Backbone bond lengths (Angstrom), bond angles and torsions (degrees), N, CA, C in turn:
res aa  C-N    CA-C-N  psi(-1)  N-CA   C-N-CA  omega(-1)  CA-C   N-CA-C  phi
1 X - - - 1.443 - - 1.531 109.27 -
2 X 1.313 116.09 135.14 1.452 122.12 -177.93 1.528 110.93 -73.33
3 X 1.325 115.57 139.84 1.455 119.94 175.90 1.524 110.90 -108.66
4 X 1.327 116.90 8.50 1.464 121.65 178.65 1.512 111.07 -69.72
5 X 1.324 115.09 167.00 1.472 118.69 -179.81 1.523 111.40 -66.88
6 X 1.317 115.06 149.57 1.458 120.71 174.77 1.518 107.32 -80.31
7 X 1.317 116.38 123.12 1.459 121.15 178.40 1.528 108.43 -92.42
8 X 1.321 115.21 134.98 1.465 120.25 -174.37 1.523 110.45 -127.82
9 X 1.317 114.48 155.57 1.463 121.88 172.41 1.513 107.41 -129.32
10 X 1.318 115.96 119.92 1.458 122.56 177.29 1.521 106.48 -104.92
11 X 1.325 116.13 118.84 1.468 121.45 -177.11 1.517 108.26 -107.57
12 X 1.327 115.50 124.80 1.461 122.08 177.60 1.520 107.53 -110.55
13 X 1.318 116.48 117.75 1.464 121.39 -178.28 1.518 108.39 -130.34
14 X 1.315 116.38 147.15 1.451 120.29 176.66 1.510 111.15 154.75
15 X 1.314 115.54 170.15 1.465 120.48 -176.66 1.525 111.81 -71.21
16 X 1.331 116.27 164.51 1.460 120.03 174.16 1.527 110.37 -58.40
17 X 1.341 115.51 141.88 1.455 120.16 174.32 1.517 115.81 92.98
18 X 1.342 118.17 7.44 1.467 119.22 -179.74 1.530 112.45 -100.89
19 X 1.336 117.13 -5.00 1.456 119.93 174.96 1.514 116.19 104.58
20 X 1.334 118.57 12.24 1.469 120.49 -178.14 1.529 112.58 -57.14
21 X 1.313 116.28 -48.47 1.473 120.13 -176.33 1.526 111.35 -65.90
22 X 1.317 117.71 -40.50 1.463 120.33 178.61 1.528 110.73 -64.63
23 X 1.325 116.88 -42.04 1.469 121.12 178.35 1.526 109.70 -65.80
24 X 1.326 116.50 -43.97 1.467 121.37 177.30 1.528 110.55 -55.32
25 X 1.332 117.04 -47.28 1.463 120.37 -178.22 1.523 111.37 -63.02
26 X 1.323 117.29 -38.62 1.468 120.58 178.50 1.532 111.13 -67.57
27 X 1.330 117.26 -40.44 1.470 120.07 177.33 1.522 110.44 -64.14
28 X 1.318 116.43 -42.62 1.469 120.30 178.80 1.525 111.06 -62.29
29 X 1.332 117.42 -42.35 1.463 120.82 179.11 1.531 110.56 -64.35
30 X 1.314 116.30 -39.15 1.470 121.32 -179.94 1.533 111.65 -67.65
31 X 1.331 116.53 -41.60 1.465 120.83 -173.34 1.528 113.96 -89.43
32 X 1.310 117.91 -18.09 1.462 121.01 178.01 1.517 113.14 59.42
33 X 1.327 115.96 -131.88 1.470 121.29 -174.90 1.528 113.63 -74.25
34 X 1.324 117.17 -6.82 1.463 118.98 -178.96 1.527 112.46 -86.06
35 X 1.331 117.15 7.55 1.461 120.48 -177.79 1.521 110.70 -125.94
36 X 1.318 115.32 147.00 1.468 122.04 169.72 1.514 107.26 -124.53
37 X 1.329 115.29 132.90 1.460 121.87 176.92 1.520 108.84 -96.62
38 X 1.329 115.45 131.77 1.461 121.40 177.74 1.521 108.38 -130.51
39 X 1.320 115.72 123.27 1.459 121.29 176.68 1.523 107.21 -101.30
40 X 1.316 116.93 100.83 1.468 119.72 -178.26 1.516 112.35 -66.58
41 X 1.324 117.90 -27.32 1.463 120.20 178.71 1.519 111.96 -62.13
42 X 1.324 117.07 -33.12 1.464 120.72 -177.08 1.528 111.74 -62.47
43 X 1.303 117.12 -20.97 1.470 120.62 -177.51 1.519 113.57 -73.57
44 X 1.313 117.13 -10.12 1.465 118.33 -173.47 1.516 112.35 -113.60
45 X 1.332 117.16 16.10 1.451 120.33 178.32 1.518 111.40 -68.33
46 X 1.308 115.59 157.96 1.457 121.45 179.30 1.532 108.91 -59.89
47 X 1.301 116.95 128.62 1.453 121.15 178.85 1.521 113.79 81.50
48 X 1.319 118.27 0.62 1.466 121.15 179.26 1.525 109.08 -61.83
49 X 1.327 116.73 128.25 1.456 120.97 -174.78 1.521 112.39 -60.45
50 X 1.324 118.41 -26.95 1.468 119.90 -178.08 1.518 112.06 -67.55
51 X 1.333 116.72 -23.21 1.465 118.97 176.86 1.524 110.16 -64.65
52 X 1.325 116.84 -33.43 1.466 121.22 179.09 1.522 111.67 -80.33
53 X 1.328 117.68 -24.10 1.464 122.20 -178.15 1.525 110.07 -127.59
54 X 1.332 117.05 73.49 1.467 119.32 -173.52 1.523 114.21 -61.06
55 X 1.329 118.47 -20.13 1.468 118.91 178.47 1.531 111.69 -66.48
56 X 1.334 117.07 -15.01 1.465 121.06 178.64 1.523 113.39 -102.89
57 X 1.318 117.56 1.90 1.461 117.95 -169.31 1.518 113.89 -65.19
58 X 1.316 119.08 -21.98 1.460 120.03 177.54 1.526 111.89 -117.65
59 X 1.323 117.04 26.90 1.457 121.43 -179.86 1.531 111.51 -58.65
60 X 1.344 117.40 -36.27 1.469 120.28 179.28 1.522 111.16 -58.32
61 X 1.331 116.61 -39.26 1.464 120.28 179.94 1.522 111.16 -72.04
62 X 1.321 116.20 -38.49 1.453 120.78 -176.89 1.525 112.40 -71.17
63 X 1.313 117.22 -34.65 1.460 121.14 -172.77 1.525 113.95 -96.65
64 X 1.299 117.92 -8.56 1.468 120.86 -176.40 1.520 111.19 -64.47
65 X 1.323 115.99 130.45 1.463 121.09 178.43 1.531 112.18 -106.35
66 X 1.311 117.29 -12.06 1.460 120.42 -178.88 1.530 110.15 -63.76
67 X 1.341 116.97 144.88 1.466 119.61 179.90 1.527 114.66 -61.14
68 X 1.336 117.10 -29.70 1.464 119.78 -177.44 1.522 109.71 -126.59
69 X 1.319 115.46 131.89 1.462 122.14 170.96 1.514 107.68 -108.61
70 X 1.331 115.94 134.90 1.469 120.77 170.82 1.519 105.13 -112.48
71 X 1.326 115.31 115.35 1.464 122.42 -174.08 1.524 108.13 -111.66
72 X 1.325 115.40 131.36 1.464 119.70 -177.81 1.525 110.54 -116.66
73 X 1.324 115.42 135.13 1.466 124.11 174.77 1.522 107.63 -130.78
74 X 1.323 117.12 126.25 1.460 118.78 -179.68 1.510 113.37 -139.24
75 X 1.312 117.29 -37.94 1.457 120.64 -165.14 1.512 114.38 -89.32
76 X 1.315 118.99 -1.91 1.456 118.77 -171.44 1.512 107.46 71.71
77 X 1.299 117.60 -152.08 1.461 119.52 177.75 1.514 109.47 -141.96
78 X 1.316 115.91 153.01 1.458 117.71 180.00 1.517 111.44 -66.83
79 X 1.298 116.33 141.52 1.452 121.22 176.21 1.523 108.77 -69.94
80 X 1.302 117.43 148.19 1.456 121.53 173.97 1.518 115.08 86.55
81 X 1.350 119.12 10.83 1.460 119.14 174.06 1.526 108.87 -63.11
82 X 1.321 116.24 146.37 1.464 120.56 179.96 1.529 111.38 -71.40
83 X 1.330 116.67 -14.43 1.466 121.86 -179.77 1.529 106.82 -141.96
84 X 1.327 118.71 161.48 1.460 119.51 179.40 1.524 111.13 -63.24
85 X 1.319 116.34 134.73 1.455 120.99 176.17 1.513 110.92 -83.69
86 X 1.317 116.38 -163.85 1.460 121.70 -173.75 1.520 113.15 -62.26
87 X 1.323 117.86 -27.79 1.463 119.87 -179.97 1.519 110.98 -82.85
88 X 1.323 117.39 -59.10 1.465 119.83 -179.89 1.528 111.39 -69.26
89 X 1.325 117.56 -23.31 1.463 121.34 -179.58 1.511 113.72 -92.44
90 X 1.330 117.15 19.90 1.466 120.95 -176.63 1.522 112.48 -58.41
91 X 1.345 117.64 -34.72 1.470 118.99 177.71 1.520 110.69 -58.54
92 X 1.335 116.53 -39.15 1.461 120.63 -178.54 1.531 111.59 -67.36
93 X 1.332 117.31 -53.41 1.465 117.28 -175.61 1.522 112.93 -74.43
94 X 1.335 118.23 -29.64 1.467 118.50 173.95 1.521 110.23 -70.60
95 X 1.345 116.41 -31.02 1.468 120.22 173.57 1.515 111.73 -62.23
96 X 1.327 116.78 -38.10 1.466 121.36 176.35 1.523 110.13 -63.50
97 X 1.332 116.44 -43.17 1.464 119.94 178.56 1.532 111.07 -64.00
98 X 1.333 116.25 -40.98 1.468 119.96 177.74 1.526 110.85 -64.02
99 X 1.346 116.43 -44.33 1.467 120.66 -179.89 1.527 110.98 -62.17
100 X 1.330 116.73 -30.36 1.464 121.44 177.43 1.527 111.17 -82.09
101 X 1.320 115.91 5.39 1.464 123.26 178.64 1.535 112.63 60.77
102 X 1.323 114.88 37.58 1.465 120.12 176.22 1.525 109.18 -90.26
103 X 1.309 115.47 139.47 1.453 121.53 172.16 1.529 106.02 -79.88
104 X 1.330 117.36 126.01 1.457 122.12 -170.96 1.524 110.42 -105.03
105 X 1.340 114.83 128.33 1.465 122.25 179.92 1.521 109.42 -125.69
106 X 1.333 118.03 89.33 1.472 119.00 177.51 1.533 111.63 -85.56
107 X 1.333 114.58 135.90 1.460 121.41 177.77 1.516 109.04 -125.50
108 X 1.320 115.61 133.91 1.460 121.54 172.54 1.515 106.60 -105.96
109 X 1.328 116.78 113.41 1.450 121.26 178.74 1.519 108.57 -92.92
110 X 1.301 115.77 135.60 1.460 121.84 -178.87 1.521 108.49 -140.13
111 X 1.305 116.77 168.33 1.470 121.79 176.52 1.515 108.26 -161.05
112 X 1.322 115.62 163.59 1.459 120.55 174.90 1.524 108.67 -69.35
113 X 1.332 114.77 152.46 1.462 120.53 -177.37 1.514 112.46 -55.53
114 X 1.330 117.69 -38.06 1.475 120.20 -178.05 1.528 110.61 -63.12
115 X 1.336 117.85 -39.01 1.467 121.18 177.14 1.522 111.06 -69.18
116 X 1.329 116.62 -42.82 1.462 119.91 179.14 1.529 109.93 -60.31
117 X 1.326 116.89 -46.49 1.464 120.77 -179.61 1.530 111.01 -60.88
118 X 1.329 117.53 -44.21 1.461 120.97 179.46 1.526 110.28 -62.35
119 X 1.321 117.94 -45.85 1.471 120.84 -178.59 1.524 111.49 -64.63
120 X 1.332 116.50 -41.71 1.468 119.14 179.47 1.524 111.35 -67.52
121 X 1.326 116.84 -38.20 1.465 120.47 177.32 1.527 110.12 -66.05
122 X 1.329 117.07 -40.84 1.471 120.51 176.26 1.530 110.60 -62.61
123 X 1.326 116.36 -38.84 1.468 121.15 -178.50 1.526 111.75 -67.87
124 X 1.319 116.74 -45.58 1.469 121.05 -172.65 1.528 113.81 -99.14
125 X 1.320 117.65 -10.01 1.461 120.73 -177.00 1.519 110.29 85.87
126 X 1.292 115.31 161.26 1.471 119.99 -176.98 1.514 112.74 -70.10
127 X 1.341 117.39 -15.66 1.462 120.27 177.80 1.527 112.04 -96.17
128 X 1.312 117.92 0.77 1.466 121.64 -178.24 1.513 112.73 -91.55
129 X 1.323 116.89 44.15 1.469 121.21 -174.08 1.523 113.16 -56.74
130 X 1.340 117.67 -41.03 1.466 119.84 -177.90 1.529 110.49 -61.01
131 X 1.331 117.66 -46.90 1.464 120.80 -179.91 1.522 111.70 -63.93
132 X 1.315 116.10 -42.12 1.465 120.23 179.93 1.523 110.14 -62.88
133 X 1.326 117.44 -46.20 1.467 120.64 -179.71 1.524 111.74 -64.20
134 X 1.333 117.27 -40.11 1.473 120.44 178.78 1.529 110.28 -62.54
135 X 1.331 117.21 -43.01 1.459 119.88 -179.34 1.524 111.86 -72.81
136 X 1.320 117.72 -33.19 1.470 119.56 173.88 1.524 110.40 -64.00
137 X 1.316 116.89 -35.59 1.462 120.69 176.47 1.515 111.28 -60.51
138 X 1.332 116.57 -44.95 1.471 119.82 177.28 1.522 110.56 -63.62
139 X 1.323 116.49 -39.42 1.465 119.78 179.36 1.525 111.03 -61.16
140 X 1.338 117.02 -35.85 1.469 119.61 -179.54 1.525 111.17 -66.49
141 X 1.334 117.75 -31.31 1.462 120.44 176.29 1.524 110.53 -63.61
142 X 1.329 117.41 -38.01 1.462 120.86 176.19 1.525 110.17 -64.02
143 X 1.326 115.98 -45.41 1.462 120.30 -177.60 1.526 111.03 -59.49
144 X 1.323 116.74 -34.34 1.467 121.00 -178.55 1.526 113.25 -96.38
145 X 1.330 116.81 12.35 1.468 122.75 176.49 1.526 113.23 52.72
146 X 1.312 116.82 43.19 1.465 121.66 178.32 1.531 109.43 -62.48
147 X 1.319 116.46 139.78 1.471 122.05 -174.55 1.524 113.59 -58.41
148 X 1.321 118.90 -29.77 1.462 120.28 -179.36 1.528 112.82 -79.86
149 X 1.324 117.08 -2.53 1.461 120.85 -179.54 1.526 112.88 -121.09
150 X 1.313 117.76 -3.44 1.463 121.85 -178.30 1.517 109.56 -125.55
151 X 1.315 116.39 126.13 1.448 115.90 177.60 1.518 111.19 -84.16
152 X 1.338 115.22 158.20 1.472 118.92 -175.58 1.527 111.28 -69.08
153 X 1.323 115.00 159.51 1.461 118.73 174.37 1.521 108.58 -64.43
154 X 1.324 114.74 137.41 1.459 120.49 -177.39 1.526 107.28 -122.73
155 X 1.326 117.14 122.49 1.463 119.85 -178.86 1.528 111.85 -54.32
156 X 1.308 115.18 133.49 1.462 121.07 177.93 1.515 114.44 83.34
157 X 1.322 118.08 -1.54 1.470 121.90 -179.95 1.522 108.21 -117.74
158 X 1.316 116.21 123.29 1.459 120.99 177.90 1.513 108.99 -117.87
159 X 1.319 115.86 119.48 1.458 121.26 178.31 1.519 109.33 -83.48
160 X 1.321 116.08 131.32 1.454 121.56 177.25 1.525 108.71 -96.25
161 X 1.321 116.48 135.87 1.460 121.14 177.59 1.521 108.68 -97.87
162 X 1.328 115.37 132.10 1.463 121.19 174.86 1.523 107.23 -122.47
163 X 1.324 115.79 118.42 1.465 120.94 175.94 1.525 107.02 -84.01
164 X 1.331 116.28 116.35 1.461 121.13 -177.08 1.528 113.11 -91.19
165 X 1.322 116.63 5.31 1.467 120.92 -179.21 1.528 110.06 -55.78
166 X 1.329 115.94 122.86 1.458 121.12 176.83 1.513 114.64 71.53
167 X 1.331 118.26 6.81 1.464 121.38 -178.39 1.526 110.14 -105.58
168 X 1.312 115.18 151.62 1.457 119.90 174.42 1.518 109.26 -83.28
169 X 1.317 115.74 158.03 1.464 120.34 175.57 1.524 109.96 -60.43
170 X 1.329 116.61 -34.82 1.465 120.69 179.69 1.529 111.42 -62.37
171 X 1.324 117.25 -42.58 1.467 119.01 -179.04 1.528 111.40 -69.55
172 X 1.327 117.10 -35.29 1.471 120.22 177.31 1.528 109.69 -68.53
173 X 1.332 117.06 -43.53 1.474 120.47 178.50 1.531 110.42 -61.88
174 X 1.327 117.05 -40.24 1.473 120.54 178.34 1.525 110.64 -61.91
175 X 1.327 117.47 -42.71 1.468 120.76 178.57 1.529 110.30 -61.88
176 X 1.324 117.02 -42.41 1.472 120.87 179.50 1.525 110.46 -66.60
177 X 1.317 117.67 -41.14 1.473 120.47 177.87 1.526 110.49 -61.39
178 X 1.322 116.64 -40.69 1.464 120.53 -179.72 1.530 111.06 -65.55
179 X 1.329 116.55 -45.38 1.471 120.57 -178.90 1.529 111.25 -65.00
180 X 1.334 116.42 -41.54 1.470 120.75 -174.91 1.528 113.38 -87.52
181 X 1.324 116.93 -15.41 1.458 119.82 -179.83 1.523 113.89 73.90
182 X 1.321 117.08 29.82 1.475 119.27 178.51 1.516 111.33 -102.46
């Protein structure tokens, strides 16, 4: 029996305004140097070099040595990619985590529309209407389970839903720490 550390992957997924970034920051502060943060959405930006070299698109997951990975998914993926992105390609990157013998803890964070609107307005200011409307649009894709925002069911992986409505980021982070044992 191995006495090495248990390696874990905590996945935070959900629409803008549900508290993913705040929870991520609290987990990172709690775990210090034993955590690596990976934003899978960042890999699909326009001009991102990984789009040209898909064999490297999950190199961060493959090469990470930290005991805990905190992985964030928020934006869905652009339509028309030549290969599955982070959402549709979840079988691939979760397979990498499994092959690395990481215990996987996916969380879907959600909230009522009134909370999402308040958080987005607080984030962008009352004059940031364009940003708020754009992010509310993405949130509606989550609500309607659009294929570009929902990853497929993966055998052996159960995503836990946490409703962040009326909750502080601290209380959500505490719940995640308790479930994951970090």
